[in-house]
VEXNU-147104 format. One record per residue: x, y, z of N, C-alpha, C in turn; chain; residue number from 1; residue in one letter. Coordinates in steps of 0.1 Angstrom, whole numbers. Layout:
BEGIN
NODE|X|Y|Z|X|Y|Z|X|Y|Z|A|NUM|A
...
//
This chain:
BEGIN
NODE|1589|34|1653|1582|24|1644|1593|16|1637|A|1|X
NODE|1593|3|1638|1603|-6|1632|1601|-6|1617|A|2|X
NODE|1611|-10|1610|1611|-11|1595|1600|-21|1590|A|3|X
NODE|1598|-32|1598|1588|-42|1594|1574|-36|1595|A|4|X
NODE|1572|-28|1606|1559|-22|1607|1556|-11|1596|A|5|X
NODE|1567|-4|1593|1565|6|1583|1562|0|1569|A|6|X
NODE|1569|-12|1567|1567|-19|1554|1552|-24|1554|A|7|X
NODE|1548|-30|1565|1534|-34|1565|1524|-23|1563|A|8|X
NODE|1526|-12|1570|1518|0|1568|1518|5|1553|A|9|X
NODE|1529|4|1547|1530|9|1533|1523|-1|1524|A|10|X
NODE|1524|-14|1526|1517|-24|1518|1502|-24|1519|A|11|X
NODE|1497|-20|1531|1483|-21|1534|1476|-7|1534|A|12|X
NODE|1483|3|1530|1477|17|1532|1465|18|1523|A|13|X
NODE|1464|11|1512|1452|12|1503|1444|0|1503|A|14|X
NODE|1445|-8|1514|1437|-20|1515|1427|-18|1526|A|15|X
NODE|1414|-22|1522|1403|-21|1532|1404|-34|1541|A|16|X
NODE|1408|-33|1553|1410|-44|1562|1397|-52|1564|A|17|X
NODE|1386|-45|1566|1373|-51|1568|1369|-60|1557|A|18|X
NODE|1370|-55|1545|1367|-62|1533|1377|-74|1531|A|19|X
NODE|1390|-71|1533|1400|-82|1531|1398|-93|1541|A|20|X
NODE|1394|-90|1553|1392|-100|1563|1381|-110|1559|A|21|X
NODE|1370|-104|1554|1359|-113|1549|1363|-121|1538|A|22|X
NODE|1370|-116|1528|1375|-123|1517|1384|-135|1521|A|23|X
NODE|1393|-132|1530|1403|-142|1534|1396|-154|1541|A|24|X
NODE|1386|-151|1550|1379|-161|1557|1371|-170|1547|A|25|X
NODE|1365|-164|1537|1358|-172|1527|1367|-180|1519|A|26|X
NODE|1379|-175|1516|1389|-183|1508|1394|-195|1517|A|27|X
NODE|1396|-193|1530|1400|-204|1538|1389|-215|1539|A|28|X
NODE|1377|-211|1540|1366|-221|1539|1366|-228|1526|A|29|X
NODE|1368|-220|1515|1369|-226|1502|1379|-237|1501|A|30|X
NODE|1391|-235|1506|1402|-245|1506|1398|-257|1514|A|31|X
NODE|1392|-255|1525|1388|-267|1534|1378|-275|1527|A|32|X
NODE|1368|-269|1520|1357|-276|1514|1363|-283|1501|A|33|X
NODE|1372|-276|1494|1378|-282|1482|1386|-294|1485|A|34|X
NODE|1393|-294|1497|1401|-305|1501|1392|-318|1502|A|35|X
NODE|1380|-316|1508|1371|-327|1510|1365|-331|1497|A|36|X
NODE|1361|-321|1489|1354|-323|1476|1362|-331|1466|A|37|X
NODE|1376|-329|1467|1385|-336|1458|1391|-348|1464|A|38|X
NODE|1385|-353|1475|1391|-365|1482|1405|-363|1485|A|39|X
NODE|1408|-352|1492|1421|-349|1497|1432|-348|1486|A|40|X
NODE|1428|-342|1475|1438|-340|1464|1446|-328|1466|A|41|X
NODE|1458|-329|1472|1466|-318|1475|1470|-310|1463|A|42|X
NODE|1472|-317|1452|1476|-309|1439|1465|-299|1435|A|43|X
NODE|1452|-304|1436|1441|-295|1432|1440|-283|1442|A|44|X
NODE|1442|-287|1455|1441|-276|1465|1452|-266|1464|A|45|X
NODE|1464|-271|1461|1476|-262|1460|1474|-253|1447|A|46|X
NODE|1468|-259|1437|1465|-251|1425|1456|-239|1428|A|47|X
NODE|1445|-243|1436|1436|-233|1440|1442|-222|1449|A|48|X
NODE|1451|-226|1458|1458|-217|1466|1466|-207|1458|A|49|X
NODE|1473|-212|1447|1480|-204|1438|1471|-194|1431|A|50|X
NODE|1459|-199|1426|1449|-190|1420|1445|-179|1430|A|51|X
NODE|1443|-182|1443|1440|-172|1452|1451|-162|1454|A|52|X
NODE|1463|-166|1455|1474|-157|1456|1475|-148|1445|A|53|X
NODE|1473|-153|1433|1473|-144|1421|1462|-134|1421|A|54|X
NODE|1450|-139|1425|1439|-130|1426|1441|-119|1437|A|55|X
NODE|1446|-123|1448|1449|-113|1459|1459|-103|1454|A|56|X
NODE|1469|-107|1447|1479|-98|1441|1473|-88|1432|A|57|X
NODE|1464|-93|1423|1457|-84|1414|1448|-74|1422|A|58|X
NODE|1442|-79|1432|1433|-70|1440|1442|-59|1447|A|59|X
NODE|1454|-63|1452|1463|-53|1458|1467|-43|1448|A|60|X
NODE|1471|-47|1436|1476|-38|1426|1465|-28|1422|A|61|X
NODE|1453|-33|1420|1442|-24|1416|1439|-15|1427|A|62|X
NODE|1439|-20|1440|1436|-11|1451|1445|1|1452|A|63|X
NODE|1457|-1|1447|1467|10|1447|1466|20|1436|A|64|X
NODE|1457|17|1426|1455|26|1415|1444|36|1418|A|65|X
NODE|1447|49|1417|1437|59|1419|1426|57|1408|A|66|X
NODE|1413|60|1412|1402|58|1404|1402|66|1391|A|67|X
NODE|1409|77|1391|1410|85|1378|1416|76|1367|A|68|X
NODE|1426|69|1371|1433|60|1361|1424|48|1356|A|69|X
NODE|1417|43|1366|1407|32|1363|1396|37|1354|A|70|X
NODE|1392|49|1356|1381|55|1348|1386|57|1334|A|71|X
NODE|1398|61|1332|1403|63|1318|1404|50|1311|A|72|X
NODE|1405|38|1318|1405|25|1311|1392|20|1307|A|73|X
NODE|1381|27|1311|1367|21|1309|1365|19|1294|A|74|X
NODE|1367|30|1286|1364|29|1271|1373|19|1264|A|75|X
NODE|1386|20|1266|1395|10|1259|1392|-4|1263|A|76|X
NODE|1390|-7|1276|1387|-20|1280|1374|-25|1273|A|77|X
NODE|1364|-17|1273|1351|-21|1266|1353|-24|1252|A|78|X
NODE|1360|-15|1245|1362|-17|1230|1371|-29|1227|A|79|X
NODE|1381|-32|1235|1389|-44|1234|1381|-56|1236|A|80|X
NODE|1373|-56|1247|1364|-67|1250|1354|-70|1239|A|81|X
NODE|1348|-60|1233|1339|-61|1223|1345|-67|1210|A|82|X
NODE|1357|-62|1207|1364|-68|1195|1368|-83|1197|A|83|X
NODE|1372|-86|1210|1376|-100|1213|1363|-109|1212|A|84|X
NODE|1352|-104|1216|1339|-112|1215|1336|-114|1200|A|85|X
NODE|1338|-104|1192|1336|-106|1178|1346|-116|1172|A|86|X
NODE|1358|-115|1177|1368|-125|1173|1364|-139|1177|A|87|X
NODE|1358|-141|1189|1353|-154|1193|1342|-159|1184|A|88|X
NODE|1333|-150|1180|1322|-154|1171|1327|-158|1157|A|89|X
NODE|1338|-152|1153|1344|-155|1140|1354|-167|1140|A|90|X
NODE|1363|-167|1150|1374|-176|1150|1375|-184|1163|A|91|X
NODE|1366|-183|1172|1367|-190|1185|1367|-205|1184|A|92|X
NODE|1373|-211|1194|1374|-226|1195|1361|-231|1201|A|93|X
NODE|1357|-243|1195|1344|-249|1200|1348|-261|1209|A|94|X
NODE|1342|-260|1222|1344|-271|1231|1330|-274|1237|A|95|X
NODE|1326|-287|1237|1313|-291|1242|1302|-283|1236|A|96|X
NODE|1303|-280|1223|1292|-274|1216|1291|-259|1219|A|97|X
NODE|1301|-253|1226|1300|-238|1229|1313|-232|1223|A|98|X
NODE|1312|-220|1217|1323|-213|1212|1325|-201|1221|A|99|X
NODE|1334|-203|1231|1336|-192|1241|1351|-188|1242|A|100|X
NODE|1360|-196|1237|1374|-193|1238|1381|-188|1226|A|101|X
NODE|1391|-180|1227|1398|-174|1216|1413|-177|1218|A|102|X
NODE|1419|-184|1208|1433|-187|1209|1441|-176|1203|A|103|X
NODE|1450|-170|1212|1458|-158|1208|1473|-162|1206|A|104|X
NODE|1475|-175|1204|1489|-179|1202|1495|-185|1215|A|105|X
NODE|1498|-176|1224|1505|-181|1237|1495|-188|1246|A|106|X
NODE|1483|-184|1245|1473|-190|1255|1459|-188|1249|A|107|X
NODE|1449|-194|1256|1435|-192|1252|1429|-182|1263|A|108|X
NODE|1420|-174|1258|1413|-164|1267|1398|-165|1265|A|109|X
NODE|1391|-162|1275|1376|-161|1275|1372|-147|1277|A|110|X
NODE|1370|-140|1265|1367|-125|1266|1355|-122|1274|A|111|X
NODE|1345|-131|1275|1333|-128|1283|1336|-125|1298|A|112|X
NODE|1347|-130|1303|1351|-127|1317|1355|-113|1318|A|113|X
NODE|1362|-108|1308|1367|-94|1308|1354|-84|1309|A|114|X
NODE|1344|-88|1302|1332|-80|1301|1324|-79|1314|A|115|X
NODE|1326|-88|1323|1320|-87|1336|1323|-74|1343|A|116|X
NODE|1335|-69|1341|1339|-56|1346|1338|-45|1336|A|117|X
NODE|1342|-48|1324|1343|-38|1313|1329|-31|1311|A|118|X
NODE|1318|-39|1311|1305|-34|1308|1300|-24|1319|A|119|X
NODE|1300|-28|1332|1296|-18|1342|1306|-6|1343|A|120|X
NODE|1319|-8|1340|1328|3|1340|1324|13|1329|A|121|X
NODE|1321|8|1317|1318|16|1306|1305|24|1308|A|122|X
NODE|1295|17|1313|1282|23|1316|1283|34|1327|A|123|X
NODE|1291|31|1338|1293|41|1348|1301|53|1343|A|124|X
NODE|1310|51|1334|1318|62|1328|1308|70|1319|A|125|X
NODE|1299|64|1312|1290|72|1303|1281|80|1312|A|126|X
NODE|1275|74|1323|1266|82|1331|1273|93|1338|A|127|X
NODE|1286|91|1342|1294|101|1349|1296|113|1339|A|128|X
NODE|1299|110|1326|1301|121|1317|1288|129|1314|A|129|X
NODE|1277|123|1316|1264|130|1313|1256|132|1326|A|130|X
NODE|1263|133|1337|1256|134|1350|1247|146|1351|A|131|X
NODE|1251|158|1346|1244|170|1348|1232|171|1338|A|132|X
NODE|1232|163|1327|1222|165|1317|1215|151|1314|A|133|X
NODE|1213|143|1324|1208|130|1321|1194|131|1316|A|134|X
NODE|1192|124|1304|1178|123|1298|1175|108|1295|A|135|X
NODE|1163|106|1290|1159|93|1287|1168|86|1277|A|136|X
NODE|1172|95|1267|1181|89|1256|1194|84|1262|A|137|X
NODE|1199|90|1273|1212|85|1278|1210|71|1284|A|138|X
NODE|1198|69|1290|1196|55|1295|1195|45|1283|A|139|X
NODE|1189|50|1272|1188|42|1260|1202|38|1255|A|140|X
NODE|1211|48|1254|1225|46|1250|1232|36|1259|A|141|X
NODE|1230|38|1272|1236|29|1282|1231|15|1280|A|142|X
NODE|1218|14|1277|1212|0|1275|1218|-6|1263|A|143|X
NODE|1220|2|1252|1227|-3|1240|1241|-8|1243|A|144|X
NODE|1248|-1|1251|1262|-5|1255|1261|-18|1262|A|145|X
NODE|1250|-21|1269|1249|-34|1276|1245|-45|1267|A|146|X
NODE|1236|-42|1257|1230|-52|1249|1240|-58|1239|A|147|X
NODE|1249|-49|1234|1259|-54|1223|1267|-66|1228|A|148|X
NODE|1274|-65|1239|1281|-77|1244|1272|-88|1248|A|149|X
NODE|1260|-85|1254|1251|-96|1258|1247|-105|1246|A|150|X
NODE|1244|-99|1235|1240|-107|1223|1251|-115|1218|A|151|X
NODE|1263|-110|1219|1275|-118|1214|1278|-130|1223|A|152|X
NODE|1276|-127|1236|1279|-138|1246|1268|-148|1246|A|153|X
NODE|1255|-144|1244|1244|-153|1244|1245|-162|1232|A|154|X
NODE|1251|-157|1221|1253|-165|1209|1263|-176|1210|A|155|X
NODE|1272|-176|1221|1283|-185|1222|1279|-200|1223|A|156|X
NODE|1269|-205|1231|1261|-198|1241|1267|-199|1255|A|157|X
NODE|1264|-189|1263|1269|-189|1277|1259|-181|1285|A|158|X
NODE|1248|-189|1289|1237|-183|1296|1241|-177|1310|A|159|X
NODE|1249|-184|1317|1253|-180|1330|1260|-166|1330|A|160|X
NODE|1270|-165|1321|1277|-152|1320|1268|-141|1315|A|161|X
NODE|1259|-145|1306|1250|-135|1301|1241|-129|1312|A|162|X
NODE|1236|-138|1321|1228|-133|1332|1236|-124|1342|A|163|X
NODE|1249|-128|1344|1257|-120|1353|1260|-106|1348|A|164|X
NODE|1263|-105|1335|1266|-92|1329|1253|-84|1328|A|165|X
NODE|1242|-91|1324|1229|-84|1324|1226|-78|1337|A|166|X
NODE|1228|-85|1348|1225|-80|1361|1234|-69|1365|A|167|X
NODE|1247|-70|1362|1256|-59|1365|1252|-46|1358|A|168|X
NODE|1248|-47|1345|1244|-35|1338|1231|-30|1343|A|169|X
NODE|1222|-39|1347|1209|-34|1352|1211|-26|1365|A|170|X
NODE|1221|-31|1374|1223|-24|1386|1229|-10|1384|A|171|X
NODE|1237|-8|1373|1242|5|1370|1230|14|1366|A|172|X
NODE|1221|9|1357|1209|17|1353|1201|21|1365|A|173|X
NODE|1199|11|1374|1190|14|1385|1197|24|1394|A|174|X
NODE|1210|23|1397|1216|32|1406|1218|46|1400|A|175|X
NODE|1217|47|1386|1218|59|1379|1205|67|1379|A|176|X
NODE|1195|61|1385|1182|68|1387|1172|65|1376|A|177|X
NODE|1172|53|1370|1162|49|1360|1149|48|1367|A|178|X
NODE|1139|54|1361|1125|55|1367|1119|41|1370|A|179|X
NODE|1112|40|1381|1105|28|1385|1095|24|1374|A|180|X
NODE|1089|34|1368|1079|31|1358|1085|25|1346|A|181|X
NODE|1097|30|1342|1104|24|1331|1109|10|1334|A|182|X
NODE|1114|8|1347|1118|-6|1351|1106|-15|1350|A|183|X
NODE|1094|-11|1355|1082|-19|1355|1078|-22|1340|A|184|X
NODE|1079|-12|1332|1076|-14|1317|1086|-24|1311|A|185|X
NODE|1099|-23|1314|1109|-33|1309|1106|-47|1314|A|186|X
NODE|1102|-48|1326|1099|-61|1332|1087|-67|1325|A|187|X
NODE|1076|-59|1322|1065|-64|1315|1068|-68|1301|A|188|X
NODE|1077|-60|1294|1082|-63|1281|1090|-76|1281|A|189|X
NODE|1098|-78|1291|1105|-90|1292|1096|-102|1293|A|190|X
NODE|1086|-101|1302|1076|-112|1303|1069|-115|1290|A|191|X
NODE|1065|-104|1283|1059|-106|1270|1067|-112|1260|A|192|X
NODE|1080|-110|1261|1089|-116|1251|1094|-130|1254|A|193|X
NODE|1089|-136|1265|1093|-149|1269|1091|-160|1258|A|194|X
NODE|1080|-160|1251|1078|-170|1240|1089|-168|1230|A|195|X
NODE|1093|-156|1226|1104|-154|1216|1117|-159|1222|A|196|X
NODE|1120|-155|1234|1132|-159|1241|1133|-174|1242|A|197|X
NODE|1122|-181|1245|1121|-195|1246|1125|-202|1233|A|198|X
NODE|1120|-196|1222|1123|-202|1209|1138|-200|1205|A|199|X
NODE|1145|-190|1211|1159|-188|1208|1168|-196|1216|A|200|X
NODE|1163|-203|1227|1172|-211|1236|1175|-224|1228|A|201|X
NODE|1187|-229|1232|1191|-242|1227|1184|-253|1234|A|202|X
NODE|1183|-265|1228|1176|-276|1234|1180|-279|1248|A|203|X
NODE|1193|-279|1251|1198|-283|1264|1194|-272|1274|A|204|X
NODE|1193|-259|1270|1189|-249|1279|1174|-250|1282|A|205|X
NODE|1166|-254|1272|1151|-256|1275|1150|-268|1284|A|206|X
NODE|1158|-278|1283|1157|-290|1292|1160|-286|1306|A|207|X
NODE|1170|-277|1308|1174|-272|1321|1162|-265|1328|A|208|X
NODE|1155|-257|1320|1144|-249|1326|1132|-259|1329|A|209|X
NODE|1129|-268|1320|1118|-278|1323|1121|-287|1335|A|210|X
NODE|1134|-290|1336|1138|-299|1347|1137|-292|1360|A|211|X
NODE|1137|-279|1360|1136|-271|1373|1122|-275|1379|A|212|X
NODE|1112|-276|1371|1098|-279|1377|1097|-293|1381|A|213|X
NODE|1104|-303|1374|1102|-317|1377|1115|-324|1374|A|214|X
NODE|1125|-324|1383|1138|-331|1380|1136|-346|1377|A|215|X
NODE|1126|-352|1383|1124|-366|1382|1120|-371|1368|A|216|X
NODE|1117|-362|1359|1113|-366|1345|1125|-371|1337|A|217|X
NODE|1137|-367|1342|1149|-372|1335|1160|-373|1346|A|218|X
NODE|1158|-383|1355|1166|-384|1367|1181|-388|1364|A|219|X
NODE|1184|-394|1353|1197|-397|1350|1204|-388|1339|A|220|X
NODE|1196|-378|1335|1201|-369|1325|1200|-354|1330|A|221|X
NODE|1191|-346|1325|1191|-332|1329|1187|-330|1343|A|222|X
NODE|1180|-339|1349|1176|-337|1363|1186|-343|1374|A|223|X
NODE|1196|-349|1369|1205|-356|1378|1212|-347|1388|A|224|X
NODE|1218|-335|1382|1225|-326|1391|1216|-321|1402|A|225|X
NODE|1203|-317|1399|1194|-311|1409|1190|-321|1419|A|226|X
NODE|1187|-333|1415|1183|-344|1424|1194|-347|1434|A|227|X
NODE|1206|-349|1429|1218|-352|1438|1222|-341|1447|A|228|X
NODE|1221|-329|1442|1225|-317|1451|1215|-315|1462|A|229|X
NODE|1202|-316|1459|1192|-314|1469|1192|-326|1480|A|230|X
NODE|1195|-338|1475|1197|-349|1485|1209|-345|1494|A|231|X
NODE|1220|-340|1489|1231|-337|1497|1228|-326|1507|A|232|X
NODE|1221|-316|1502|1218|-305|1511|1209|-310|1523|A|233|X
NODE|1198|-317|1519|1189|-322|1529|1195|-332|1539|A|234|X
NODE|1205|-340|1534|1211|-350|1543|1220|-344|1553|A|235|X
NODE|1224|-332|1551|1233|-325|1560|1227|-322|1574|A|236|X
NODE|1213|-320|1574|1206|-317|1586|1210|-304|1592|A|237|X
NODE|1210|-304|1605|1213|-291|1612|1228|-289|1614|A|238|X
NODE|1235|-299|1618|1249|-297|1621|1259|-304|1611|A|239|X
NODE|1253|-311|1601|1261|-317|1590|1267|-331|1594|A|240|X
NODE|1272|-338|1585|1278|-351|1587|1293|-350|1591|A|241|X
NODE|1299|-338|1591|1313|-337|1594|1322|-336|1582|A|242|X
NODE|1333|-329|1584|1342|-326|1573|1348|-339|1568|A|243|X
NODE|1347|-341|1555|1352|-353|1548|1343|-365|1550|A|244|X
NODE|1331|-363|1555|1322|-374|1558|1309|-374|1550|A|245|X
NODE|1308|-366|1540|1296|-365|1532|1295|-377|1523|A|246|X
NODE|1284|-385|1524|1283|-397|1516|1280|-394|1501|A|247|X
NODE|1272|-384|1498|1269|-380|1485|1282|-376|1477|A|248|X
NODE|1290|-369|1485|1303|-364|1479|1313|-375|1477|A|249|X
NODE|1315|-383|1487|1326|-393|1486|1322|-406|1480|A|250|X
NODE|1309|-408|1477|1305|-420|1470|1303|-416|1455|A|251|X
NODE|1307|-403|1452|1306|-398|1438|1293|-397|1432|A|252|X
NODE|1282|-395|1440|1269|-393|1435|1268|-378|1430|A|253|X
NODE|1275|-369|1437|1274|-355|1434|1283|-350|1423|A|254|X
NODE|1277|-345|1412|1285|-340|1400|1291|-326|1403|A|255|X
NODE|1301|-323|1395|1307|-310|1396|1309|-305|1410|A|256|X
NODE|1314|-314|1419|1314|-311|1433|1325|-302|1437|A|257|X
NODE|1335|-299|1429|1345|-289|1433|1343|-276|1426|A|258|X
NODE|1333|-275|1417|1331|-262|1410|1317|-257|1413|A|259|X
NODE|1308|-259|1404|1295|-252|1405|1286|-258|1416|A|260|X
NODE|1289|-270|1420|1280|-277|1431|1287|-278|1444|A|261|X
NODE|1297|-270|1446|1305|-272|1459|1297|-268|1471|A|262|X
NODE|1286|-260|1469|1278|-256|1480|1271|-268|1486|A|263|X
NODE|1267|-278|1477|1261|-290|1482|1270|-298|1491|A|264|X
NODE|1283|-298|1487|1294|-305|1495|1294|-298|1509|A|265|X
NODE|1295|-285|1509|1295|-277|1522|1283|-280|1530|A|266|X
NODE|1271|-280|1524|1259|-282|1531|1258|-296|1537|A|267|X
NODE|1262|-306|1530|1262|-320|1535|1271|-322|1547|A|268|X
NODE|1282|-315|1547|1292|-318|1557|1291|-308|1569|A|269|X
NODE|1285|-296|1567|1285|-286|1578|1270|-283|1582|A|270|X
NODE|1260|-287|1574|1247|-286|1577|1241|-272|1578|A|271|X
NODE|1230|-270|1584|1223|-257|1584|1232|-247|1592|A|272|X
NODE|1238|-251|1603|1246|-241|1610|1258|-236|1602|A|273|X
NODE|1264|-245|1594|1275|-240|1586|1270|-231|1575|A|274|X
NODE|1258|-234|1569|1253|-225|1559|1250|-211|1564|A|275|X
NODE|1245|-211|1577|1242|-198|1583|1255|-190|1584|A|276|X
NODE|1266|-196|1589|1279|-190|1591|1284|-185|1577|A|277|X
NODE|1283|-193|1567|1288|-189|1554|1280|-177|1549|A|278|X
NODE|1267|-177|1550|1259|-166|1545|1261|-153|1553|A|279|X
NODE|1264|-155|1566|1268|-143|1574|1281|-137|1569|A|280|X
NODE|1291|-145|1565|1303|-140|1560|1301|-133|1547|A|281|X
NODE|1293|-139|1538|1289|-132|1526|1282|-119|1529|A|282|X
NODE|1274|-119|1539|1267|-107|1542|1276|-96|1547|A|283|X
NODE|1287|-100|1554|1297|-90|1558|1304|-83|1546|A|284|X
NODE|1307|-91|1537|1314|-86|1525|1304|-77|1517|A|285|X
NODE|1292|-82|1515|1282|-74|1508|1279|-61|1515|A|286|X
NODE|1278|-62|1528|1275|-50|1536|1286|-40|1535|A|287|X
NODE|1299|-44|1536|1310|-35|1534|1310|-28|1521|A|288|X
NODE|1307|-36|1510|1306|-31|1497|1295|-20|1496|A|289|X
NODE|1284|-22|1502|1273|-12|1502|1277|1|1510|A|290|X
NODE|1285|-1|1521|1289|11|1528|1299|19|1519|A|291|X
NODE|1308|12|1512|1317|19|1503|1309|26|1492|A|292|X
NODE|1298|20|1487|1290|26|1477|1283|38|1482|A|293|X
NODE|1278|38|1494|1271|49|1500|1281|61|1503|A|294|X
NODE|1293|58|1506|1303|68|1509|1311|73|1496|A|295|X
NODE|1308|67|1485|1315|71|1472|1312|86|1469|A|296|X
NODE|1322|93|1464|1321|107|1463|1318|112|1449|A|297|X
NODE|1317|103|1439|1313|107|1425|1303|98|1420|A|298|X
NODE|1297|102|1409|1287|94|1402|1294|81|1397|A|299|X
NODE|1306|82|1391|1312|70|1386|1316|60|1397|A|300|X
NODE|1321|65|1408|1325|55|1419|1313|49|1425|A|301|X
NODE|1302|57|1427|1290|51|1433|1284|40|1424|A|302|X
NODE|1283|43|1411|1277|33|1402|1286|20|1401|A|303|X
NODE|1299|22|1400|1307|10|1398|1308|2|1411|A|304|X
NODE|1308|9|1423|1309|2|1435|1296|-6|1438|A|305|X
NODE|1285|1|1435|1272|-6|1437|1270|-18|1428|A|306|X
NODE|1275|-16|1415|1273|-27|1406|1282|-39|1410|A|307|X
NODE|1294|-37|1414|1303|-48|1418|1297|-55|1430|A|308|X
NODE|1293|-48|1440|1287|-54|1452|1275|-62|1449|A|309|X
NODE|1265|-56|1441|1253|-63|1439|1255|-75|1429|A|310|X
NODE|1265|-74|1420|1268|-85|1411|1274|-97|1420|A|311|X
NODE|1282|-94|1430|1287|-104|1439|1275|-111|1446|A|312|X
NODE|1265|-103|1450|1253|-109|1456|1246|-118|1446|A|313|X
NODE|1245|-114|1433|1239|-122|1423|1246|-135|1421|A|314|X
NODE|1259|-135|1421|1267|-148|1420|1262|-157|1431|A|315|X
NODE|1261|-152|1443|1258|-161|1455|1243|-166|1453|A|316|X
NODE|1234|-157|1450|1220|-160|1449|1218|-171|1438|A|317|X
NODE|1224|-169|1426|1222|-178|1415|1228|-191|1418|A|318|X
NODE|1240|-192|1423|1246|-205|1426|1239|-213|1436|A|319|X
NODE|1235|-206|1448|1228|-214|1458|1214|-218|1454|A|320|X
NODE|1208|-209|1446|1195|-212|1441|1195|-224|1431|A|321|X
NODE|1205|-224|1423|1207|-235|1413|1210|-248|1421|A|322|X
NODE|1218|-248|1431|1222|-260|1438|1210|-265|1446|A|323|X
NODE|1202|-256|1451|1190|-259|1460|1178|-263|1451|A|324|X
NODE|1179|-262|1438|1168|-266|1429|1157|-256|1427|A|325|X
NODE|1160|-243|1430|1149|-233|1428|1152|-224|1416|A|326|X
NODE|1164|-226|1410|1168|-219|1398|1173|-229|1388|A|327|X
NODE|1172|-227|1375|1178|-236|1365|1193|-237|1367|A|328|X
NODE|1199|-248|1362|1213|-251|1363|1220|-243|1353|A|329|X
NODE|1229|-233|1357|1237|-225|1348|1251|-225|1354|A|330|X
NODE|1261|-222|1345|1275|-222|1349|1279|-210|1357|A|331|X
NODE|1275|-209|1370|1278|-198|1379|1285|-204|1391|A|332|X
NODE|1298|-200|1394|1305|-206|1406|1300|-199|1418|A|333|X
NODE|1303|-206|1430|1300|-200|1443|1312|-191|1446|A|334|X
NODE|1310|-178|1448|1322|-168|1449|1331|-172|1460|A|335|X
NODE|1344|-172|1456|1355|-174|1466|1356|-188|1472|A|336|X
NODE|1347|-197|1468|1346|-211|1473|1349|-221|1462|A|337|X
NODE|1342|-219|1450|1344|-229|1439|1358|-229|1434|A|338|X
NODE|1362|-240|1429|1375|-241|1422|1375|-234|1409|A|339|X
NODE|1386|-227|1406|1387|-219|1394|1395|-207|1395|A|340|X
NODE|1403|-203|1385|1412|-191|1386|1406|-179|1380|A|341|X
NODE|1399|-181|1368|1395|-169|1360|1384|-161|1368|A|342|X
NODE|1374|-168|1373|1364|-161|1380|1369|-155|1393|A|343|X
NODE|1379|-162|1400|1385|-157|1412|1392|-143|1409|A|344|X
NODE|1400|-143|1399|1407|-131|1395|1398|-120|1392|A|345|X
NODE|1388|-123|1384|1378|-112|1380|1371|-107|1392|A|346|X
NODE|1367|-115|1402|1360|-111|1414|1369|-102|1422|A|347|X
NODE|1381|-106|1425|1390|-99|1433|1395|-86|1427|A|348|X
NODE|1395|-86|1413|1398|-73|1406|1387|-63|1410|A|349|X
NODE|1375|-68|1410|1364|-59|1414|1365|-54|1428|A|350|X
NODE|1369|-63|1437|1371|-59|1451|1383|-49|1452|A|351|X
NODE|1393|-50|1444|1404|-41|1443|1398|-27|1440|A|352|X
NODE|1389|-26|1430|1383|-14|1427|1375|-8|1439|A|353|X
NODE|1368|-16|1446|1361|-12|1458|1371|-6|1468|A|354|X
NODE|1382|-12|1470|1392|-7|1479|1398|6|1475|A|355|X
NODE|1400|7|1462|1405|20|1457|1395|31|1459|A|356|X
NODE|1383|28|1457|1372|38|1460|1372|42|1474|A|357|X
NODE|1374|33|1483|1374|35|1498|1386|43|1502|A|358|X
NODE|1398|40|1497|1411|45|1502|1417|56|1495|A|359|X
NODE|1410|60|1483|1415|72|1476|1405|83|1475|A|360|X
NODE|1398|86|1486|1387|96|1485|1392|110|1481|A|361|X
NODE|1404|114|1485|1410|127|1482|1415|128|1468|A|362|X
NODE|1417|117|1461|1422|117|1447|1411|117|1437|A|363|X
NODE|1398|116|1442|1387|115|1433|1379|128|1434|A|364|X
NODE|1374|134|1423|1367|146|1423|1355|146|1432|A|365|X
NODE|1352|157|1438|1340|157|1447|1330|167|1442|A|366|X
//
């Protein structure tokens, strides 16, 4: 065995090649679509490539960490994140009417991104500690651990992140064995509380929900995003207009075309066949995540693997639903495709945890 082969084997011994392959293919598609969406802006594309390299490095580093060490970080990460969210509420910077960022001197941070992983980690840690004596009160405590950061993030306001963290926490509760009767009761309670929740929403959030039912009531305002994105998707037809040939994109009708609405760019240029290929790639990544979840050897690893995988699915569902006009417009990127560094790093950090679960089975208690 040559030294280069040994080095490659050493570097990839804790990497799940199946999962990595799916991620890399999605990233490649993301760069191609971004090149078109930004009108061949090489600077923007190179910045995204750097974001991807940083995220892949983070994924590799986390994949090499045994889960015992990650598990020990659950409580301190959650507490640090909670304190940072309180700091945002008290001292955070306001941009576009939202208080989401905290200036720590050398840079600005968005603590809600940390909570996307810290919350399910904390909940999975709690259930693992009480695995042999799980009672209803344990589910109540875990729900409280979920609600505390949710209320702080909703106050910022950041509805998109709130929904993602709420879904990741719900998946942990579900996988931990929460009774279907209780889940049904919670859903009924949620439906009953809709009038109260409606009154708590900001005006722009209410407009987003109302626009979902009839975007044409405000075609140049709240309904503009939905109208233009659905036109782009529909005009792509079966095989699309071709790479860099989308009229909605390149005539600047489509808003946020490199971030939240990049799926509309992809649909216009690659059509139904391209969408099917993209969804199949996503299905490969989700399927691999569920296989890792099923093979997990402890309560903690099973809960965190399931939550990461199903939250990844939620990202996809919410973004595509939003762009297609069947869900309200919220700030949720298309995973591994949309431009942005923070969400990319957070997502691949989660995949690093999945890889660690898959490749360190002997280092985790059975």
